[in-house]
VOBA-1610 file (N, C-alpha, C; in pm, whole numbers, padded with zeros to 5 digits, always signed):
BEGIN
Met+00084-00119+00000Met+00000+00000+00000Met+00088+00124+00000Gln+00054+00218-00082Gln+00132+00338-00092Gln+00086+00438+00015Glu+00147+00557+00013Glu+00109+00658+00112Glu-00036+00699+00100Asp-00090+00697-00023Asp-00232+00726-00039Asp-00312+00611+00019Arg-00405+00641+00108Arg-00482+00538+00173Arg-00628+00544+00132Pro-00698+00432+00138Pro-00840+00434+00107Pro-00913+00533+00197Ala-01001+00610+00136Ala-01071+00713+00211Ala-01169+00653+00310Ala-01179+00715+00426Ala-01274+00671+00528Ala-01310+00791+00612Pro-01429+00794+00668Pro-01469+00907+00750Pro-01375+00924+00867Ala-01333+01047+00893Ala-01244+01076+01004Ala-01321+01070+01135Gln-01263+01000+01231Gln-01325+00991+01362Gln-01219+01016+01467Ala-01253+01099+01565Ala-01159+01135+01669Ala-01121+01012+01750Gly-00992+01001+01784Gly-00946+00893+01869Gly-00918+00762+01801Leu-00936+00756+01670Leu-00910+00631+01599Leu-00761+00616+01566Leu-00714+00491+01571Leu-00578+00459+01532Leu-00577+00402+01390Lys-00462+00412+01327Lys-00446+00356+01193Lys-00312+00284+01189Lys-00313+00156+01158Lys-00190+00078+01154Lys-00182+00001+01023Leu-00059-00009+00970Leu-00036-00077+00843Leu+00065-00188+00864Gly+00038-00305+00807Gly+00132-00414+00823Gly+00101-00532+00733Thr+00174-00641+00757Thr+00160-00766+00680Thr+00114-00877+00774Val+00018-00954+00731Val-00041-01058+00816Val+00061-01169+00843Lys+00080-01198+00974Lys+00167-01308+01015Lys+00087-01433+01051Ser-00031-01412+01111Ser-00115-01527+01148Ser-00256-01478+01174Thr-00351-01570+01168Thr-00490-01539+01200Thr-00545-01648+01291Ser-00641-01609+01374Ser-00713-01706+01456Ser-00862-01677+01443Glu-00940-01726+01535Glu-01085-01714+01523Glu-01131-01569+01511Asn-01073-01479+01591Asn-01115-01339+01585Asn-00997-01243+01606Thr-00875-01291+01577Thr-00756-01208+01597Thr-00662-01223+01479Ile-00603-01111+01438Ile-00502-01111+01332Ile-00373-01055+01391Thr-00262-01126+01373Thr-00131-01076+01415Thr-00058-01024+01292Leu-00004-00902+01303Leu+00059-00839+01188Leu+00199-00791+01220Lys+00285-00799+01120Lys+00417-00736+01127Lys+00399-00592+01083Ser+00425-00499+01173Ser+00401-00358+01144Ser+00503-00302+01047Asp+00459-00208+00963Asp+00552-00138+00876Asp+00645-00047+00955Ser+00601-00006+01072Ser+00684+00078+01160Ser+00649+00046+01304Gly+00746+00008+01381Gly+00720-00026+01519Gly+00704-00176+01538Pro+00667-00215+01660Pro+00656-00358+01692Pro+00535-00423+01624Asp+00538-00557+01621Asp+00421-00630+01572Asp+00299-00593+01655Phe+00181-00609+01595Phe+00059-00575+01669Phe-00050-00675+01635Thr-00155-00676+01718Thr-00269-00763+01694Thr-00393-00678+01668Ala-00479-00729+01582Ala-00606-00662+01552Ala-00719-00755+01595Ala-00803-00707+01684Ala-00919-00784+01729Ala-01036-00757+01636Val-01089-00863+01575Val-01198-00852+01479Val-01330-00881+01549Gln-01423-00786+01538Gln-01554-00801+01599Gln-01659-00833+01493Asp-01779-00866+01537Asp-01887-00893+01442Asp-01919-00771+01357Thr-01894-00653+01413Thr-01926-00529+01341Thr-01809-00477+01256Thr-01694-00544+01264Thr-01578-00499+01186Thr-01604-00516+01037Arg-01581-00414+00961Arg-01598-00419+00816Arg-01464-00452+00752Ile-01461-00556+00668Ile-01338-00599+00602Ile-01358-00589+00451Phe-01265-00519+00386Phe-01274-00497+00242Phe-01145-00542+00174Arg-01157-00588+00052Arg-01043-00618-00035Arg-01040-00518-00148Ile-00922-00455-00169Ile-00909-00361-00280Ile-00784-00397-00361Pro-00782-00362-00490Pro-00664-00387-00572Pro-00550-00293-00531Pro-00425-00335-00545Pro-00312-00246-00519Pro-00320-00121-00605Gly-00287-00009-00547Gly-00290+00117-00620Gly-00418+00196-00602Gln-00524+00131-00552Gln-00649+00202-00528Gln-00636+00291-00405Thr-00696+00408-00410Thr-00686+00502-00298Thr-00821+00531-00232Asp-00924+00459-00274Asp-01054+00475-00209Asp-01125+00340-00212Leu-01247+00338-00160Leu-01321+00211-00149Leu-01427+00193-00257Lys-01416+00268-00365Lys-01517+00260-00471Lys-01524+00120-00531Asn-01407+00057-00548Asn-01404-00076-00609Asn-01377-00186-00506Ala-01400-00154-00378Ala-01372-00251-00273Ala-01476-00362-00271Gln-01431-00483-00235Gln-01520-00598-00223Gln-01523-00644-00077Pro-01642-00654-00017Pro-01650-00705+00121Pro-01603-00850+00128Ile-01520-00882+00227Ile-01475-01019+00247Ile-01489-01055+00395Lys-01463-01181+00427Lys-01472-01227+00565Lys-01333-01256+00619Leu-01324-01266+00752Leu-01195-01291+00815Leu-01130-01418+00762Gln-01208-01521+00736Gln-01150-01647+00688Gln-01090-01634+00547Asp-01120-01525+00477Asp-01060-01502+00345Asp-00918-01443+00356Val-00883-01394+00473Val-00753-01331+00493Val-00645-01438+00503Gln-00530-01416+00434Gln-00421-01513+00429Gln-00292-01452+00483Val-00204-01539+00533Val-00071-01494+00574Val-00001-01431+00455Gly+00062-01316+00476Gly+00131-01245+00368Gly+00049-01134+00308Asp-00081-01130+00335Asp-00164-01021+00284Asp-00124-00889+00350Arg-00139-00782+00274Arg-00115-00647+00327Arg-00245-00595+00385Met-00234-00517+00494Met-00356-00479+00564Met-00342-00342+00629Leu-00447-00263+00613Leu-00460-00135+00682Leu-00575-00150+00783Val-00544-00127+00910Val-00642-00146+01016Val-00673-00011+01080Arg-00802+00018+01089Arg-00847+00138+01162Arg-00930+00092+01281Gly-00908+00155+01395Gly-00985+00117+01512Gly-00940+00190+01636Lys-00974+00133+01750Lys-00941+00193+01880Lys-00835+00110+01950Ala-00759+00176+02037Ala-00655+00107+02111Ala-00715-00005+02195Gly-00647-00120+02195Gly-00695-00233+02274Gly-00658-00221+02420Asp-00695-00322+02495Asp-00668-00321+02639Asp-00524-00356+02671Val-00452-00418+02577Val-00312-00455+02600Val-00226-00379+02500Pro-00097-00361+02534Pro-00008-00288+02441Pro-00003-00352+02303Asp+00018-00268+02203Asp+00033-00313+02063Asp-00087-00394+02015Ser-00204-00348+02054Ser-00327-00411+02005Ser-00424-00303+01962Ile-00513-00341+01871Ile-00612-00246+01819Ile-00744-00321+01799Ile-00853-00261+01843Ile-00986-00316+01820Ile-01033-00263+01685Ala-01039-00352+01587Ala-01061-00310+01448Ala-01206-00272+01422Leu-01224-00154+01365Leu-01355-00112+01315Leu-01363-00132+01165Gln-01249-00110+01097Gln-01243-00128+00952Gln-01108-00186+00915Ile-01108-00284+00824Ile-00985-00346+00774Ile-00988-00342+00622Val-00881-00293+00563Val-00867-00289+00418Val-00752-00381+00379Val-00779-00478+00293Val-00683-00584+00260Val-00640-00575+00114Met-00509-00589+00093Met-00456-00616-00040Met-00395-00755-00033Thr-00447-00849-00110Thr-00403-00988-00098Thr-00260-01004-00151Lys-00195-01106-00099Lys-00057-01134-00139Lys-00048-01157-00289Ser-00144-01228-00346Ser-00141-01256-00490Ser-00162-01130-00572Asp-00254-01043-00527Asp-00275-00916-00598Asp-00149-00830-00594Val-00083-00827-00477Val+00039-00748-00463Val+00149-00801-00554Ala+00163-00935-00559Ala+00267-00995-00643Ala+00244-00963-00790Gln+00117-00968-00833Gln+00085-00936-00972Gln+00116-00790-01002Lys+00084-00701-00908Lys+00113-00559-00928Lys+00263-00534-00932Gln+00338-00604-00847Gln+00483-00588-00846Gln+00544-00631-00979Gln+00494-00739-01036Gln+00545-00785-01164Gln+00516-00684-01273Gln+00397-00626-01271Gln+00363-00523-01368Gln+00454-00401-01351Asp+00479-00364-01225Asp+00566-00250-01199Asp+00708-00277-01248Leu+00757-00400-01224Leu+00891-00434-01269Leu+00904-00419-01419Gln+00805-00469-01491Gln+00808-00458-01636Gln+00805-00312-01681Asp+00729-00230-01610Asp+00722-00088-01645Asp+00853-00016-01615Trp+00917-00052-01501Trp+01047+00008-01471Trp+01150-00031-01576Gln+01143-00155-01624Gln+01236-00197-01729Gln+01211-00121-01858Lys+01086-00091-01885Lys+01050-00024-02010Lys+01072+00126-02003Arg+01035+00188-01891Arg+01036+00335-01885Arg+01129+00391-01778Gly+01214+00307-01719Gly+01300+00355-01611Gly+01440+00388-01658Val+01501+00486-01594Val+01643+00519-01615Val+01705+00537-01477Gly+01837+00526-01472Gly+01903+00541-01343Gly+02051+00566-01358Gly+02109+00623-01255Gly+02252+00652-01255Gly+02289+00739-01138Ile+02395+00816-01154Ile+02445+00904-01048Ile+02403+01047-01077Val+02351+01115-00975Val+02309+01255-00990Val+02433+01342-01009Ser+02436+01414-01122Ser+02551+01500-01151Ser+02517+01648-01140Ala+02388+01683-01145Ala+02348+01824-01132Ala+02201+01831-01092Ile+02167+01938-01019Ile+02029+01959-00974Ile+01991+02104-00999Asp+01876+02125-01062Asp+01822+02259-01084Asp+01689+02270-01009Ala+01696+02323-00888Ala+01576+02329-00804Ala+01470+02420-00862Ser+01510+02524-00934Ser+01413+02619-00989Ser+01321+02555-01092Ser+01375+02460-01169Ser+01295+02394-01272Ser+01254+02252-01233Gly+01305+02204-01118Gly+01274+02068-01077Gly+01342+01963-01161Ser+01456+01997-01220Ser+01528+01904-01308Ser+01649+01844-01239Ile+01676+01718-01270Ile+01790+01647-01214Ile+01865+01582-01330Thr+01995+01606-01339Thr+02077+01542-01441Thr+02137+01415-01382Val+02116+01303-01452Val+02162+01173-01404Val+02261+01117-01504Ala+02384+01089-01458Ala+02487+01031-01544Ala+02478+00880-01539Val+02463+00817-01655Val+02457+00672-01665Val+02596+00615-01688Thr+02674+00678-01774Thr+02814+00644-01797Thr+02888+00777-01804Pro+03021+00775-01809Pro+03094+00902-01819Pro+03054+00987-01939Ser+02990+00927-02041Ser+02955+01005-02160Ser+02805+01009-02189Thr+02723+00952-02101Thr+02580+00947-02125Thr+02503+00995-02002Ser+02406+01084-02023Ser+02327+01132-01911Ser+02184+01159-01956Tyr+02093+01169-01859Tyr+01953+01201-01882Tyr+01916+01322-01798Ser+01815+01394-01846Ser+01755+01500-01767Ser+01622+01449-01713Val+01611+01439-01583Val+01489+01391-01518Val+01408+01512-01475Lys+01290+01529-01536Lys+01203+01643-01508Lys+01098+01602-01405Thr+01097+01668-01290Thr+00998+01638-01188Thr+00891+01746-01185Ser+00779+01715-01121Ser+00667+01808-01112Ser+00598+01791-00977Lys+00488+01862-00957Lys+00414+01852-00832Lys+00353+01714-00813Thr+00334+01643-00922Thr+00272+01510-00912Thr+00374+01397-00900Thr+00504+01428-00909Thr+00607+01325-00898Thr+00612+01271-00755Ser+00619+01138-00744Ser+00630+01072-00614Ser+00777+01048-00583Phe+00821+01085-00462Phe+00961+01071-00423Phe+00975+00970-00309Leu+01074+00883-00320Leu+01110+00791-00213Leu+01260+00802-00188Arg+01301+00766-00067Arg+01442+00776-00028Arg+01485+00647+00040Tyr+01596+00588-00007Tyr+01648+00467+00055Tyr+01700+00497+00195Ala+01683+00399+00286Ala+01738+00410+00421Ala+01891+00402+00413Pro+01963+00463+00510Pro+02111+00468+00501Pro+02178+00332+00511Asn+02112+00232+00570Asn+02176+00102+00587Asn+02102-00009+00513Ser+02025+00027+00410Ser+01948-00074+00338Ser+01928-00032+00194Val+01921-00134+00104Val+01891-00108-00036Val+01760-00174-00074Lys+01681-00215+00024Lys+01552-00276-00004Lys+01447-00167-00023Phe+01368-00185-00128Phe+01262-00088-00156Phe+01164-00081-00039Thr+01142-00195+00028Thr+01047-00198+00138Thr+01094-00115+00256Asp+01224-00086+00264Asp+01276-00003+00373Asp+01281+00144+00336Ala+01250+00178+00211Ala+01255+00317+00167Ala+01143+00397+00233Gln+01168+00526+00249Gln+01072+00614+00313Gln+01032+00726+00216Lys+00918+00786+00246Lys+00872+00897+00163Lys+00977+01006+00163Gly+01010+01056+00044Gly+01115+01156+00032Gly+01065+01285-00029Ala+01160+01370-00066Ala+01128+01499-00125Ala+01241+01539-00220Phe+01210+01629-00310Phe+01308+01675-00409Phe+01433+01730-00341Asp+01415+01809-00234Asp+01530+01876-00174Asp+01620+01782-00094Gln+01584+01652-00082Gln+01672+01557-00018Gln+01777+01502-00114Ile+01755+01517-00242Ile+01845+01461-00343Ile+01971+01547-00352Lys+02087+01481-00357Lys+02215+01551-00361Lys+02298+01502-00480Val+02388+01588-00526Val+02484+01547-00628Val+02566+01430-00573Gly+02581+01326-00654Gly+02651+01206-00611Gly+02559+01094-00568Asp+02430+01124-00548Asp+02335+01021-00509Asp+02309+00925-00624Gln+02268+00803-00589Gln+02211+00712-00687Gln+02064+00748-00704Leu+02014+00740-00826Leu+01875+00778-00851Leu+01815+00691-00960Arg+01691+00650-00939Arg+01612+00583-01041Arg+01487+00666-01065Ala+01446+00678-01190Ala+01326+00753-01225Ala+01246+00673-01326Arg+01115+00683-01315Arg+01026+00615-01409Arg+00930+00717-01468Gly+00917+00715-01601Gly+00826+00806-01667Gly+00844+00801-01818Asn+00767+00883-01888Asn+00775+00887-02034Asn+00893+00971-02078Arg+00957+00926-02186Arg+01073+00996-02238Arg+01035+01090-02352Ser+01120+01188-02372Ser+01101+01280-02484Ser+01134+01209-02614Ala+01102+01274-02726Ala+01122+01212-02857Ala+01268+01175-02880Asp+01361+01257-02829Asp+01504+01227-02849Asp+01558+01133-02742Gly+01475+01097-02644Gly+01515+01001-02543Gly+01604+01056-02433Lys+01630+01187-02434Lys+01724+01245-02339Lys+01658+01301-02214Glu+01526+01315-02216Glu+01454+01368-02100Glu+01349+01268-02055Val+01326+01263-01925Val+01225+01176-01868Val+01132+01260-01782Ala+01002+01255-01811Ala+00902+01321-01728Ala+00869+01227-01613Ala+00929+01249-01498Ala+00927+01151-01390Ala+00793+01144-01319Glu+00739+01023-01314Glu+00622+00996-01231Glu+00666+00951-01092Glu+00775+00874-01087Glu+00830+00826-00961Glu+00981+00843-00961Val+01035+00879-00845Val+01179+00893-00828Val+01217+00828-00696Ile+01317+00742-00698Ile+01373+00690-00574Ile+01522+00716-00576Ser+01573+00768-00465Ser+01713+00807-00459Ser+01773+00761-00327Gly+01905+00765-00321Gly+01974+00729-00199Gly+02120+00764-00208Thr+02180+00783-00093Thr+02323+00810-00086Thr+02394+00678-00060Phe+02476+00636-00154Phe+02550+00512-00142Phe+02699+00540-00156Arg+02777+00446-00117Arg+02921+00466-00112Arg+02990+00384-00220Asn+03075+00447-00297Asn+03158+00379-00395Asn+03297+00357-00336Ile+03346+00236-00347Ile+03478+00200-00295Ile+03557+00138-00409Ala+03679+00182-00428Ala+03766+00125-00531Ala+03907+00118-00474Gly+03968+00001-00482Gly+04102-00013-00427Gly+04148-00156-00428Thr+04235-00190-00334Thr+04292-00324-00328Thr+04256-00393-00197Val+04243-00524-00204Val+04210-00604-00087Val+04334-00617+00001Thr+04319-00587+00129Thr+04428-00609+00224Thr+04404-00734+00308Ala+04276-00776+00318Ala+04246-00899+00391Ala+04107-00946+00352Ala+04088-01079+00346Ala+03956-01139+00319Ala+03929-01242+00427Asp+03818-01227+00497Asp+03783-01314+00608Asp+03654-01389+00573Ala+03671-01510+00517Ala+03555-01586+00474Ala+03469-01630+00592Ala+03532-01652+00708Ala+03456-01697+00825Ala+03357-01591+00872Asn+03396-01465+00862Asn+03310-01355+00907Asn+03245-01280+00791Asn+03268-01328+00667Asn+03210-01265+00548Asn+03245-01117+00539Thr+03372-01085+00556Thr+03417-00946+00544Thr+03540-00938+00455Val+03556-00822+00393Val+03673-00791+00312Val+03726-00656+00358Thr+03854-00647+00381Thr+03915-00519+00416Thr+03982-00463+00291Val+03947-00338+00258Val+03991-00278+00132Val+04060-00145+00160Lys+04173-00123+00095Lys+04238+00008+00097Lys+04174+00092-00013Asp+04090+00185+00027Asp+04005+00259-00066Asp+04077+00381-00122Ile+04095+00386-00256Ile+04162+00501-00316Ile+04067+00620-00331Leu+03935+00595-00321Leu+03840+00705-00328Leu+03831+00776-00194Gly+03810+00700-00088Gly+03799+00760+00045Gly+03932+00779+00113Lys+04039+00725+00052Lys+04175+00738+00103Lys+04187+00685+00246Lys+04123+00572+00271Lys+04137+00507+00401Lys+04099+00360+00386Thr+04127+00283+00489Thr+04094+00141+00490Thr+03952+00122+00542Val+03876+00036+00476Val+03736+00014+00514Val+03708-00136+00518Val+03627-00176+00617Val+03584-00315+00629Val+03448-00328+00562Val+03439-00418+00463Val+03316-00436+00386Val+03254-00570+00423Lys+03131-00567+00472Lys+03061-00690+00508Lys+02982-00739+00388Leu+02981-00870+00368Leu+02906-00931+00259Leu+02785-01003+00317Ser+02667-00969+00267Ser+02544-01032+00312Ser+02497-01132+00206Pro+02394-01212+00237Pro+02342-01304+00135Pro+02292-01232+00011Glu+02256-01104+00023Glu+02206-01028-00092Glu+02318-00963-00172Ser+02441-00963-00119Ser+02552-00898-00189Ser+02581-00971-00320Gln+02607-00894-00424Gln+02635-00949-00556Gln+02786-00947-00579Met+02847-01063-00600Met+02991-01072-00624Met+03015-01125-00765Arg+03094-01052-00843Arg+03125-01090-00979Arg+03273-01064-01006Lys+03326-01132-01108Lys+03465-01109-01150Lys+03469-01086-01299Leu+03534-00975-01340Leu+03545-00945-01482Leu+03652-01030-01548Pro+03622-01092-01662Pro+03728-01158-01740Pro+03828-01053-01787Pro+03956-01089-01800Pro+04059-00991-01838Pro+04027-00914-01966Gln+03975-00984-02069Gln+03947-00916-02196Gln+03839-00809-02180Leu+03734-00842-02103Leu+03627-00745-02082Leu+03677-00627-01998Ala+03760-00655-01898Ala+03815-00546-01816Ala+03898-00451-01901Gln+03975-00506-01996Gln+04055-00422-02084Gln+03967-00336-02173Arg+03856-00391-02221Arg+03767-00315-02309Arg+03701-00200-02233Ile+03660-00228-02108Ile+03601-00120-02028Ile+03704-00013-01998Ala+03829-00054-01971Ala+03936+00043-01946Ala+03958+00131-02069Phe+03952+00070-02187Phe+03968+00145-02310Phe+03856+00246-02327Phe+03734+00205-02287Phe+03619+00296-02290Phe+03643+00416-02200Leu+03697+00393-02081Leu+03722+00503-01988Leu+03826+00601-02041Lys+03922+00549-02115Lys+04028+00636-02167Lys+03981+00718-02286Gly+03873+00672-02355Gly+03828+00738-02477Gly+03764+00871-02448Pro+03774+00970-02541Pro+03707+01098-02526Pro+03557+01080-02514Ala+03495+01152-02424Ala+03350+01141-02403Ala+03275+01171-02530Gly+03183+01082-02564Gly+03094+01105-02677Gly+03152+01061-02810Thr+03283+01024-02812Thr+03339+00980-02940Thr+03388+00838-02927Gln+03514+00825-02885Gln+03572+00692-02875Gln+03495+00608-02774Gly+03444+00673-02667Gly+03373+00600-02564Gly+03256+00523-02619Ser+03172+00589-02701Ser+03053+00521-02748Ser+03083+00422-02859Gln+03196+00443-02930Gln+03226+00356-03041Gln+03296+00228-02996Ser+03386+00239-02897Ser+03467+00123-02863Ser+03428+00060-02731Ala+03323+00108-02670Ala+03278+00046-02546Ala+03220-00091-02574Pro+03232-00183-02477Pro+03175-00316-02496Pro+03024-00309-02504Ser+02967-00393-02586Ser+02822-00391-02605Ser+02753-00479-02504Gly+02641-00430-02453Gly+02565-00507-02356Gly+02476-00611-02420Gly+02454-00603-02549Gly+02369-00700-02617Gly+02223-00679-02584Thr+02145-00781-02609Thr+02001-00771-02585Thr+01973-00767-02436Pro+01896-00669-02389Pro+01868-00661-02247Pro+01807-00791-02195Ala+01855-00832-02077Ala+01811-00959-02020Ala+01700-00943-01919Gly+01655-00820-01896Gly+01546-00801-01800Gly+01602-00773-01664Ala+01552-00846-01563Ala+01595-00821-01427Ala+01740-00863-01408Ser+01805-00805-01306Ser+01945-00832-01282Ser+01965-00963-01208Ala+02092-00993-01180Ala+02126-01122-01120Ala+02067-01140-00982Gln+02030-01032-00916Gln+01968-01045-00786Gln+01820-01075-00797Gly+01777-01106-00919Gly+01639-01150-00940Gly+01541-01036-00924Ser+01427-01067-00862Ser+01320-00970-00855Ser+01349-00858-00760Asn+01460-00864-00685Asn+01492-00759-00590Asn+01578-00650-00651Ser+01600-00653-00781Ser+01694-00560-00839Ser+01632-00474-00947Ala+01695-00360-00967Ala+01646-00266-01066Ala+01684-00309-01204Pro+01605-00271-01302Pro+01652-00284-01439Pro+01772-00196-01459Gly+01864-00239-01545Gly+01982-00158-01570Gly+01946-00026-01633Pro+02034+00075-01620Pro+02001+00208-01667Pro+01978+00217-01817Asn+02034+00124-01892Asn+02015+00127-02037Asn+01936+00007-02085Ser+01839-00039-02006Ser+01777-00167-02037Ser+01656-00158-02127Thr+01636-00045-02191Thr+01522-00035-02283Thr+01548-00116-02409Pro+01457-00208-02443Pro+01477-00290-02562Pro+01495-00203-02686Gly+01591-00243-02770Gly+01608-00174-02897Gly+01694-00050-02889Arg+01740-00013-02766Arg+01822+00107-02757Arg+01963+00076-02803Ser+02025+00166-02875Ser+02164+00149-02915Ser+02244+00263-02855Gly+02378+00258-02872Gly+02461+00366-02823Gly+02546+00318-02707Ser+02534+00385-02589Ser+02618+00357-02476Ser+02598+00215-02425Pro+02702+00155-02370Pro+02693+00016-02326Pro+02608+00003-02201Asp+02548-00113-02186Asp+02470-00142-02066Asp+02556-00227-01975Phe+02630-00162-01885Phe+02721-00233-01797Phe+02645-00327-01704Gln+02525-00286-01662Gln+02446-00371-01573Gln+02423-00508-01636Gln+02383-00511-01761Gln+02354-00638-01826Gln+02480-00722-01842Met+02593-00658-01869Met+02717-00734-01880Met+02752-00801-01748Ile+02740-00726-01640Ile+02773-00780-01509Ile+02676-00892-01471Asn+02549-00874-01505Asn+02449-00976-01472Asn+02482-01111-01533Arg+02545-01110-01650Arg+02573-01234-01721Arg+02696-01307-01667Leu+02773-01239-01584Leu+02892-01302-01529Leu+02855-01397-01416Pro+02927-01507-01403Pro+02896-01600-01293Pro+02935-01540-01158Ala+02861-01579-01055Ala+02894-01536-00920Ala+03023-01602-00874Val+03099-01532-00790Val+03223-01589-00736Val+03216-01587-00584Pro+03275-01686-00518Pro+03273-01688-00372Pro+03380-01598-00314Leu+03359-01560-00188Leu+03454-01474-00119Leu+03593-01540-00110Ala+03595-01672-00104Ala+03722-01744-00090Ala+03816-01720-00209Glu+03763-01676-00323Glu+03847-01652-00440Glu+03922-01519-00433Leu+03879-01430-00344Leu+03948-01302-00332Leu+04082-01321-00262Gln+04185-01259-00319Gln+04319-01269-00263Gln+04371-01130-00223Lys+04467-01129-00133Lys+04531-01004-00095Lys+04589-00935-00219Asp+04570-00804-00226Asp+04618-00718-00335Asp+04531-00726-00460Asp+04424-00806-00460Asp+04330-00802-00572Asp+04264-00665-00579Ala+04245-00614-00701Ala+04175-00486-00720Ala+04025-00511-00723Val+03949-00428-00653Val+03803-00444-00647Val+03736-00309-00661Met+03613-00312-00710Met+03524-00197-00711Met+03397-00239-00640Ile+03349-00155-00548Ile+03238-00193-00462Ile+03138-00079-00454Val+03010-00114-00458Val+02904-00021-00418Val+02850-00075-00286Ser+02837+00013-00187Ser+02793-00031-00055Ser+02693+00067+00002Thr+02631+00025+00112Thr+02550+00119+00190Thr+02643+00222+00252Thr+02586+00334+00295Thr+02667+00435+00363Thr+02694+00394+00507Gly+02609+00305+00561Gly+02626+00264+00699Gly+02569+00367+00795Thr+02562+00329+00920Thr+02507+00419+01022Thr+02611+00457+01124Gly+02735+00454+01085Gly+02843+00489+01176Gly+02948+00380+01177Gly+03067+00413+01229Gly+03173+00314+01233Gly+03242+00302+01099Asn+03328+00200+01088Asn+03409+00184+00968Asn+03367+00064+00886Glu+03250+00004+00916Glu+03204-00113+00843Glu+03080-00081+00762Val+03079-00123+00637Val+02964-00104+00549Val+02927-00239+00489Thr+02810-00247+00427Thr+02764-00370+00365Thr+02768-00357+00213Ala+02826-00455+00146Ala+02840-00450+00000Ala+02708-00478-00068Ile+02677-00399-00168Ile+02566-00426-00257Ile+02621-00505-00376Thr+02726-00452-00436Thr+02794-00520-00547Thr+02945-00512-00524Leu+03012-00624-00539Leu+03159-00628-00534Leu+03207-00687-00665Leu+03292-00614-00733Leu+03342-00656-00864Leu+03493-00666-00857Ser+03547-00785-00886Ser+03692-00804-00888Ser+03738-00818-01033Gly+03869-00834-01050Gly+03925-00840-01186Gly+03927-00706-01255Val+03936-00598-01177Val+03920-00463-01232Val+04052-00386-01238Glu+04167-00456-01231Glu+04296-00386-01233Glu+04309-00291-01353Pro+04275-00334-01476Pro+04288-00241-01590Pro+04200-00117-01576Ile+04083-00133-01515Ile+03991-00020-01500Ile+04048+00083-01404Leu+04102+00036-01291Leu+04159+00130-01195Leu+04286+00194-01250Thr+04359+00121-01333Thr+04476+00180-01397Thr+04435+00291-01493Ala+04323+00270-01564Ala+04274+00372-01658Ala+04215+00491-01585Ser+04175+00473-01460Ser+04117+00581-01381Ser+04185+00580-01244Pro+04308+00632-01237Pro+04389+00618-01115Pro+04323+00673-00988Asn+04245+00780-01002Asn+04180+00835-00882Asn+04046+00771-00853Gly+04002+00679-00941Gly+03878+00606-00918Gly+03752+00676-00961Ala+03763+00800-01008Ala+03641+00877-01039Ala+03565+00816-01156Gly+03636+00783-01264Gly+03568+00723-01379Gly+03510+00588-01346Ala+03583+00511-01266Ala+03534+00380-01224Ala+03407+00394-01142Ala+03404+00494-01055Ala+03286+00515-00970Ala+03163+00544-01053Ala+03180+00618-01163Ala+03065+00648-01248Ala+03008+00522-01310Leu+03095+00426-01343Leu+03047+00302-01402Leu+02966+00220-01303Leu+02995+00235-01176Leu+02926+00156-01075Leu+02781+00195-01058Ser+02740+00305-01116Ser+02605+00355-01090Ser+02496+00258-01134Gly+02523+00176-01236Gly+02420+00085-01282Gly+02429-00054-01225Trp+02519-00077-01132Trp+02547-00212-01087Trp+02494-00240-00948Asn+02387-00177-00907Asn+02343-00197-00770Asn+02199-00158-00750Leu+02158-00163-00629Leu+02027-00120-00580Leu+01915-00220-00597Ser+01867-00270-00486Ser+01735-00332-00488Ser+01641-00223-00533Ala+01544-00253-00614Ala+01476-00143-00676Ala+01328-00162-00687Pro+01260-00052-00724Pro+01116-00057-00734Pro+01070-00162-00832Gly+00965-00230-00799Gly+00894-00304-00898Gly+00903-00454-00893Gly+00961-00515-00793Gly+00962-00659-00796Gly+00992-00725-00664Gly+00928-00837-00641Gly+00958-00921-00526Gly+00954-00848-00397Asp+01050-00881-00310Asp+01057-00820-00178Asp+01077-00670-00190Ala+01142-00628-00299Ala+01173-00488-00312Ala+01055-00406-00358Gly+00957-00467-00416Gly+00850-00391-00480Gly+00756-00324-00383Pro+00699-00211-00420Pro+00608-00143-00334Pro+00478-00218-00317Pro+00434-00241-00194Pro+00309-00314-00175Pro+00189-00229-00203
//
């Protein structure tokens, strides 16, 4: 369920809670709250329960259902009064989006993001016009046009899951942020009229491995971008890939080429877009994943086709490029994508700046699918 909620008469003293069904009993529903602790909803004979399709913001197309129709995994908005025990609510009205309806909507959203989505690193912001320039590669960028109707979301500092994102605003976006936008493109394909924008501050790391600890799933890297040593934690969702030497050389050649000339001509080709990334339904479509598009390479698709590699294959002094969360303090961050075999790339971009720009398409759990998709 999005921020827009089904309309209901306002009543003083009523609570409103949103969550996912964990279990049901004869007259009680236990839910995992979207914010705060789990809670229970007590269902009475007078409780009204409705099912609505995802995306609906009122009850015009709602269908009355019974408690026994509710399933684990369904999304639910509960309105009612505080119960007699903590974290409980006596339900007066329940609005349900079924798990199957949500999954179908997420799949549709994923397909739309693949068709009409662009993404990369924010290189410029014009607050007066509501425009954001997003660099996809060192030589390719889009102008994202926002308006009063554009919906903004912001990734949490320690998560790349869409489900952890919070409602955002235009003025939260900064140069250097990762950004995805969905909307219709102009005739020349260089502008996007954004309906939805999700952004976040992520950390690019490029350097050499000083230690790899497979037992604790961590890699210590001497970062040439941040000019310090950082401990990178690898989670089950972290994407690890290794570039073959020939491909690494071709990307390095692309980085050395003049923007807009040699870069677009000699860059490696991404081939036919493969759809979702290697992280499956939890990942964004690559920034250049529009079918039939030619020109700049789709690095996301190239990386997706590479086999995964285990942490045990990383050796001391190996060159790596990493996109990670910013973390919430301390010197440890969590890897979103770790790419090894990148020695030629870092040689072509000694300060790491060009390499960092390439990383923009290689990360982010994103809108439109699976666990990451908006309910």
